[in-house]
N, C-alpha and C positions, 0 to 999 in steps of 0.2 A: 611060203604064203604068197599068193598072187598080189601083184602090185595094184594099188587102188587106181581105178580109172580116173584120169583128170577131167575136171569139168571143162566144157567148151567155153572159151573166153569170147566175149563180145566186145566191140569197141566202145569207147566212151561216146563216140558220135551217135551210135544207135541208142544208147541210153538217153542222151540229151534230146534226141528226136521225140521219143515217147514223152519225155517231161514237157517239151514245148507244146505238144498236143494237149496235155493236161492243163498247161498254163492258159491256153486259148479258152478252154472251158471255164476256167476260173475268171478270166477277163469278162466273159459273157455274164457271169454272175455279178461282177462288179458294175456292169452297165445297169443291171436291175436295181442295184443299190443306189446308183445315181438317180434312177427314176424315183426311188423313194424320197430322196432329198428334194427333188424337184417338186414332188407332190406336197411335201411339207411347206415349200415356198409358196405354192398355190394356196394352201390352207391359210398361210399367214396373210396373203394378199386379200383373200376373201374376208378373213376376220377383220382386217384393217378397214375394209370398205364398210362392213357392218358397224364397226365401232364408230367410224367417222359419221355414219348416217345417224346413229343414235345420239352421238355427241351433238351434232347440229340441231337435232330436235330438242335436246336438253338445253342447249344454249338459247334456242328460240323461246322455250318456256321460261327460262330464267330471265331473259331480257324483257319479256312481257310482264313477268312477275314484278321485277324491280322498277321497270319504267313507269308502270301505273302508279307506284308509290311516289316516284320522283315527280310525276305529273301533278299529283295532289300537292306536293311540297311547293312546286313552282307556282301553282295556282294561288295558294295562300300568300306567297311572297308578292305576286303581282297585285292581288287585291289590297294588301297592306300598304304597298308602296304607292298605290293610287288612291288611298284613303277610302276604299270601299268598305274596309272593316277597320275597327280600332283595336289594336292588340293590347292596349292598356285597360280595356273593359273586359273583365273576366266573364261576364254573362254573355256578351256578344261572341267572344272567342269560344266559350263553351258550346254554344249552339252550332257554330260553324264546324267545330271539331266533331260534334255528334253526327252531323250530316255527312261529313267526310268519312268517318269510320263506318257509318251505316252503308254507304255506297261502296266502300273498299274494305271488306272484312279482314283482309290480310294485315291491315294496320292494327296492331294490338293496343297501342297507346300513342298519345301525342303530347310532346313537351314543348314549352316555350319559355325562354328565360332572357333576361336583359343584363346589362352591365352593372346594375345596382343590386343584383342578387334576387330580383323578383322572378318568380316562376309559376307556371300553371301547367297542370297535368290532367289529362282525361284518359281513362282506361275502362275497359269492360271486363267485369269479373263475375262469374256465376250468374249471368243473365242480368246483372245490374250495372249501372254506370256510376263510376266514382270520379269526382273532380277534386283536385287538391290545389290550394293556392299557398305560396310561401312568399313572405316579404322580409328578406334579411336586412333591408335598409331601415325597417322600423321595428319589426318583431322577430329578431333572429331566434331560432330554436323553437318556433311555434308554427304549426301547420294547420290550415283551415280545410276541413273536409266537407264534401257534400255528396249525398247518395241520391241517385235518380232511378226511377223504374224504367222498364223497357220503352215506355213512351216519353221518357225524359222529363218526368214530373218529379220534383224533389220530394224525397221521403224523409230525409234525415240530414242534420247538420251538426258538426262537432269540431272541436280543436284537439290537437295532439302535440305534446311536447317532444319534439324530435328535431335533431339538426339535419337540415337539408339545404344545400346551396347549389343551384343549377350550374353555377360557374365552375363547380368542381367535378361535373359529370363528363364522361368521355366524349359525348356528342358535342359538348360546349368547348372543352379544352382542345380536343383534336381539331375542331373546325377553326377556332380562333387562332390556333398555332399555324394555320395554313392560309390565313387571310392576307398575309403579306405577299402572296404571289402577285407578280406584276403582269404576267402574261395572260391572265384571265380576269375579265371584269368582275367586280365583287358580286353583282346581282346574279351572275351566271355560275357562281361556285356552288357545287354540291359535293358534300363529303360523306363517305360511308365509313363508319367505325370498324375496327376489328370486332369480331364476335365477343360478347362479354355478358356478364350476369347483371340484369337490370336491378337498380337500387330498390325499387318499391316491391315488385312482385318476386324478385329473386329467381326469375326465369331466364334461361339463356336466349339471347337474341342478338340482333344487329340493328343499328340506327343509321338513318340518313338525315343529314342536317344541312341547313343553309343559313346565311346571315341576311337579315332584313333591316334596311335603313328606311324608317318612315319619314314622311315629309317634314315632321318636326325635328328631325335629326337624331331620334332615339334609335339605338341599335338593338335588335333582338336576334336570338338564335332559335330557329324553329327546327324541331326534331321529330321524325316519325319512326316508331319502333316496329320491328317485325320479329315475331318469335321464330326460333329455329325449328320448332315443331311444325310451323306452317310451311317452312322450306322442305321439311321432311315429308309432309303430306304431298307436296308437289312432286318430289323425286320418287316417292313410293308408288305414284300413279303412272310413272313412265314404264312401259313394257319394253324390255330389252329383248329377251328370249324367254322361253318357258321357265328356265331356272336362273336367268340372268338378273343383274341388279345394277342400279345406278346410284351413286352417292356423291355428295359435295364435300370438299375439304377447303379449309383456308389455305392461303399461300404458304403458311408455316407448317401445314400438314396436320391440322386438327379437324375432327369431324364436325360439320355444321349442318349437313343434310343427310339423314340416314336412309339406307335402302329399305325396300319394302319388307325385307326380312324382319325388320324391327317394328313393322306397322302394328302388330298385335301385342307388343310389349307394353308393360305398364308405364305410366307417365314418369314414375320415379326412375325406372330402369333407363328410359330414353334420356332423361335429364342427366344421369350419370355418364352416359356415353358421349354427350356433347362435349366438345373441347378436348376429348381424349385422342391419343394417337391411334391411327389404324393398327399399329403394331401391337397395341394392347386390346384390340377388339376380340371378343369371344367368337365372332363369326369368321371362320377360317378364310373364306374367299377375300374378305376385306384385308385381313392381316397378311396373307400370302401374296396378294396382288401388290400391295404397297411395298412389301419387302422386295419383290421382284422388280418393281419400278425403280426403287432406290439403286439397285444393282445395275440397271440399264440406263439410269439417268445420265451418267457420264458419256454414254454412247449416243445420247440424244435420240433415243428410241421411245416413241409415245405408246406404241402397242407392243405386246410381248406375250410369250407363253409362260405359264407357271403351273405348278402342281398343287392340287388340293384334294385331300381324301383319296389319294392314289389315282386321281383323274387329271386329265389335261384340261386346263382352263386358259382362257384368253382374256387379256386385260388391256385397257388403254387409259391413259391419264392425259387430259388436255386442259390448257388454261382457258379461263373465261374472264375477260377484262371487263369488270363492272364499270369502272371509270379510271381516270388517270391515277387515282390514289389506291384503288382496291382491286385485287385479282383473286379469283377462286380457281380451284382445280376440280374438274369434272372427271369422275372415275367410272368406267364401264367395265363390268366383269360378267362372264358367262362361260359355262362349260362347253368344251368343244363338241360334245355329243349332241347339243341342242340343234345344231344345223349342219354338222359335218359327219354325221353318222355314216352315211353311205360312202362318202369319200374316204373316211377312215377305214371302213370295212374293205374297200377295194385296195387300199394301201396295204392292209394286213395280208390280203391274198397275194399281192405282188411280192411282199417281203417273204412270205412263206415259200412261194415258188422259188425266189432267189436263194433262200437258205437251203432248200432241198437240192437245187442245182449245185450250190457251193459244196454241200456235203458230198455229193456224188463226185465232184471234181477233186475234193480233198482225198477221198478214198482212192481214187485212181492214182493221184500223185503219190499218196502214201504207199500204195501197193507197189508202185514202180520204184520208188526211191528207198524204201525201207531195207531192201535187200542190199543196196549199195552203201547206204548211210551207215549201217552197222559195221561194215568193214572199214569205212573211213573213220568212224568213231574209235575203232580199235587202234588204228594207226595214229590218230591224234592223241589218244590216251597213252600209247607207247611213247610218242614223241615228248609228251609232258613228263613222263617218268625219266626219259633220257635227259631232258633239260634239267631235271632235279637230281641227276646222277643216280637214279634208282635203275641200275643196269641189270637187275635180275630178269631172266628170260620168262616171258609170259606165253600164253597160247599163241601159236603162229597164226597169222592172218591168212585166210584162204578165200579167194574170190574168183568168179568166172570172168571178171574184167581184167584183161591183161595189163592195163595201165596200173591198176591197184596192186596186182600181183607183183609187178616190177618194183613199185614203190615199197611194198612190204619187204621184198628181198634186199633192196638197197638199205632200208632202215635196219634190218637185222645185222647186216655187215657193219653198219656204223655203230650199232650197239656193242657188238663184239670188239670192235676196234677201241671204243671208248672204255669198255670194261678192262681191256688190257692196259690202255694208257693210264687209267686212274690208279693202277697198282704201282706206278712208278713215280707219281707226283701226288702232292696233297689234294684230296678230293675237293676241299673247299676252294682251292686255287682254281681248279678246273671249272667249278661251279661259277666262280666270279667271272671267268673268261666267257662262259656261255651266256651269263646274264648281260655282260657288256656287249657281246657280239663283236668283239675285237680280237685281232691276233696278238699274241704275246710279243713284247719287244723289250729290249734292254732298258732298264730304268729302275729307280728306287726312290724312296722317300724316307724322311726322318720321322720316327714315331716312337712312342713310349710303349714298350712291350715287356712281357715276362718271359724269361728264357729258362728252359729246363735241360739239364744234362743228366743222363743215367749211365751206370756202368755196373757190370757184373764183377764182383771181387774175385780175384784168382781165376779169371777165365782161361788164361793160358794153361795153367795146371789142369783145369777141368778138361780142356780140349785135348790134352795129351793123354788123359786117363780113359777116354772113351773113343769109339769109332767115329769116323766122319759122318756116317749115316745117322748114328744115335745123336751126335751133336747137332746135326741139321734138324732132325725131328724135334729135339727139345727146344732149340732156338725158335722154331716155327711156332710151337705151342706157347712158349714164353712171350714172343712178340704179339701173338694173337690176344693173350690175356691183357697185356699192357695197352695195346692199341684200342681194344674194346672199352677200356676205362678212360683213355685220353680223349677219344672222339666225342663222347657225350658231354664232356666238359669243355667243348669248343676249342680243343687244341689243334694246332697245325703241326703235323709231324714233318719236320724238315728233312731229316736224313737218318740213316743207320750207318754208324761207323763201327763196323765189326759187330760186337755185342752191345755197343752203346746206342742210345737213342737221343736225338736232338729234336726238341719241340719248342714251340713258342705260342703265346696267346696275344690276341689283339690285332692280328692281321691274317689273311687279307680282309677279313670282316671285323670291323671294330666292335668290341664288346665292353660293357661296363664291368668294373670290378674284376678285371682279368686276373689280378693277383689271387683273389679268392678262389676262382675256378682252378687256378694252377695248384694251389695248396691242397684243395679238395681232391684233385686228381692224384697228386703224389700220395696222399694218405690212402686213398682207395687202391692205388697201384701197389703200394707197400703191403697192404692187407692181402690183395689178390695174389701177389708173388709169394707171400708167406704160405697161403693155402696150397699153391702149386708146389712149393718146395716140400711141404709136409707130405703131399701125395707122392712126389717123386722119391722121397726118402723111404717111404713104405714099400715102394716098388724096387728099391735098390739102386735108384738112379741118383747121380750127384745133384745137389741143390744149386740154384743160381742166386746167391745172396747179392742184393742190388743196393747201390747207394744212389742218392738223388741230390742234385744241387740246383737251387733256384736263385735267380737274380732278376731285378727289374730296372729298366732305365732306357735312355735314348739309344736307338740303333738305326741303321739303314736297312730297310726291308724292301725287297723287290726282286726283279729278274736280273740275275748276275750271270755273266758268261759272254759267249760270242753270239753273233746273229744266227748261227746255225745250231747252237746248243745252249740252252738256258737252264738255270737252276733258280727256283724261287726260294730265297734263303734270307738270312739276316747276317749283318756284319756290324762289328763295333766292339768297344771295350767291355760292355756288359756281357757280351757273349763269352769272352775270355774269363770274365769274373765268375759266371755261372759254372764254367768248366773247372776253374781252380777250386771253387767251393765244393763241387762234387768230389774232387781229388782228395781234399783234406779230411773227408769223412774217415778215411783209413787211419789218419793220425790221431783223431779223437775217439775212434771206435764208435762213431755214430753212423746213422743211415740216411737221415733226412736233414739237410742243412740249407739255410737260406740267408740272403743278405738282409740288412737292416731295413731296406725299402719294402721288402715283402712283409716283414714282421709289422712294420708301421701301418701298412695298408689293411692288414687282416687281424690285428690284435683284438678287435671286438668279437671276432668269430672263433679264434683259435688261441690255445695256450702255448706260449713260446718260452724256451729256456735259452738265455744268453750263454753261449759256450765259451767265447773268448773274444778278445780284440786282436786282430791279426793284420799283418802286412803280407799280402799274397805274392806269389812268384811274379817277378817282372813289374810290380807295382810300387809306387812311392807313397800312395795314399793308405790311410789306415781305415779299416772297416770292422764293424762288429758282426759276428756271425751268430746265428740263432738256430736252435734245434726245434723242429716241429714236435710238440708233445701230443697235441690232438685237439679236437673241438671242445669248446668250453662245456657243452652239455654232457660230454662223456667223462669229464674230469672228476676224480675223487679228491677228498680233502688231503689224503696222503700224497697224491701226485702233485697237488698244488704246493704242499709243504715242502716236498723234495725239491721242486723247482725254485721256490723262494730261498731255501737254505743254500742251494748250490750258488745262486746269484749273489747271496750275501758273502759266501765264502770266497767267490771270485773277487768281490770288492775288497775284502780283507787282504787277499793275496796281492792285489795291485798296490794296496797301501802298506805292504811289507808287514802286515799283522798276521804272520804265519801261524802263530799259536791259536788265535781266534778262528782262523780259517780251518785249521786241522780239527777243531772240536766239531764244527758243523759237518765237515766232510766225513769224519769217522761215524757220525750219527747216520748220514746217508748210506754209507757202505754197510753198516750193520744191518740195515733193512733191505738194501739193494746191492747184493754182492757183485753183480755183473755190470754196474754202472761205470763204464770205462772213463767217461769224462771226469767223474769224481775221483776215481783211482789215480788217473794221470795227474790231476791237480793236487791230490794228497801227496804223491811222490815228490812233486816239485816243491811243495811247502816244507816237507821234511828235509829236502836237500838244502833249500835256502835258509832254513832255520839253523842248520848245522854250519853251512857255508854261506853267510849273508851275501847278497848281490852288491855290486858297486853302486855308488851314488847316481850313476848314469842309467841304471836299470829302471824301466818304466812299465814293466809287466806286459808288453806287447810281444806276441809271438810272430817271428819273422820266418817266412818260408823262402828258401833259396833254390829249391828244385821241386819239380812236379812229383 
């Protein structure tokens, strides 16, 4: 077959050159986007100018609105202080107040009160005039009323039992609480109350008051009331834009002058809106603008953009200083479309043009880079797999860029080298070195690990009975089964010593409950080897009966050896203990034995049988050894009974109660004929029963050789 023709490689320089051209196109589009933001800034400036212009007009209207009321207040004070009128004469005061309210309709009512609790009120209601006089110094709880027609001719007079004291009203209390100011002459003090609900009419309004000191030394407080509905009438007549609105709020953020949107609402509905927060307003522009202002308040921005009904709106909130004591907030809102339609349309055209240019640039860049990026992504993906020691060969990377092709060739050689290297050392050790990005060096640390030794019983005889080729093939299959069980249980396989395997848990990667994983691995390996042996027996091949020894404790783990050759392994007494425990399986006829540390750490998960108390070869310490019976969930009542009976028999044996021990052991052997630990212990009990041990005998089995 003819060899495939290689693709012509191009340099990375040529590829970058084309990408740079595409980048220039992209930058051109970016400039258009900047133009868009500049347009937005222009819109904001125009909006601010409009808002400030409307705000100044509203301020002028408010100033004229309130100043005319203050002028009437000042006029009465001047007349009273110069004895032009007598404030103690209700009839004279009544006529003056009637003339004042006729000339200034925005004054809804006039109050006057003195330090003795005497008070006079004049208000207009339903086309009639009502006058009320209260004298708490003589007749507390009694109000005198008079009703006048439109020409101010009295029609009716009556009394009413009701408590009213002018000294308890906001316009009196708030003013008298401020008369102690030293920087303003008493006669020049004018005080505006917070908006509140009037006592008599229960209508929302605001009051301006002043103190009057007549020539005879009597002090009065004069107060003129303004309804919030009159302020609303004024604000609703202000034209902002076609759909724009202006409204007034108190300094605390409650509505006191409603926009024209509410001009056609019922009086009751408007009354319910006064004093409410803009955040509770059913009119979305009010609610959304105030919410946007609160967010921008910390940035000291008076004008701002906000969204309403999926449209762009512009708002502004500016202070209006009524006097030294009271300040209002003027709010202007209008939709952007009212005056920025053409500018917005042009902005959209520019944005669309920019987007089209950007899409074209992206397509060009994509078309140029997609061919190369796919190859680079394959190399990156392969590098990630190599980093995680997934060294399986994937599809080879082919590219017409010679630099990428060279990189792929080098990477493949590295993968092959690591694949070979990983077969000589534990994979997780190599993975840790790759994660650390450091070269291996001599050194170790003390750690608490679980150690495993395995061995094939009678391996020497087995090796003599078959050919080297058959022995090698069976060992390869045997090791494959065992390693495929140990690895998922987080084992680090240290080394192979002939047919034996040395492994440990807890290093180089620390894991919790490593004793549990070790016991689980031994049970699975024992089962897997059993299945393998049954298969081999059917095939006429020798079985590999395997014994296991587990121990846990402090060891030195790390890189041991010379600077030119290292071995990641473990050293310590526990390593020897695991080896000795594996060896004594032959003595007891068991297959899976472990130290008491392993049993203690896993007794909640597995059933254990204490086999004996021993002194291992080369040891002076005494240790209990235990046989792995199996997971608790797999245990039957018979297996649990067998385990308990054996351990009771072992205790009787140590207490020299050989007859009691024999009864239990014979019961076990009748049911389990091949239970070698029970058979061994039964033989010992029979011997000691006939030939009792010395008084120094303690029941501990001592091993003097491996």
